[in-house]
N, C-alpha and C positions, 0 to 999 in steps of 0.2 A: 245418780238416783234416778229410779223410774217414775213415772207419771202417777202411778197408784200411790206409791209410798210419800210422793212429793203431796198430792193433794190430802193424804191421811195426816202427815206432819200440819200441814197448813189449817185442816180442820182441827186437830189438836190444840194449836196454838189459839185458834179464833175462839175454842170453846172456854179454854183458860181466861182468854181476855173478858169474854162475856160474863161470866159467873166470878169473877174476881172482884171482890168487895172490901177495900182497905179498910183500917181501923178510922173512924169518924171521931175528930176533936170537936167534941160540941162546946166545949168552953171557949175555944176559937173563933166558931160559928157564931157562938152567941155575941162575942164582943164586935166581930166584924159585923153582925145584924143591928147591934145595939149602938154603934159608933163612940163607944168607949176606950176604942184601940187609940193610942197615941201615937202608933207607927204606922199609921195608915198610909199606905204609898201612894194611894190614889189622890189623895186630897192633898198630900205636898207637893210645893212648887218647886220644881228643879232651879229656877232662877228667882231673884228677888225682884221687885216692882220695877227699879230702874233698869232694869234689864230687859223686862217684858216691854215696856216702852220704847227702848230702842229697838227690839225687835220689830213690833208693831210698826214702829216709824220707818224701818228698812223696808218692810214688806210693803206699805201703804206705796213709798216710792215706786218699788219695783212694779207696782198694781198699774200704779199712773202711768208709767213708763211703756209697759206692756198694752195698755188701753191706747195711746197715743201711736202706737205701731200699727194699728189694725186700721 
């Protein structure tokens, strides 16, 4: 493909992306902004509190060892 055709294709793709507007789900947006969603992934913990404490303890032990090495 020549440079002219390649540039034209890139311009076409860029223009399609620029003016593409997907349908907005206003109900989902309202739930996310109001905090009514029970499936909010950002606020759900991956670990329970005992695992969090274990991780914190391991990190503090590592940080102390790293600090002593310097």
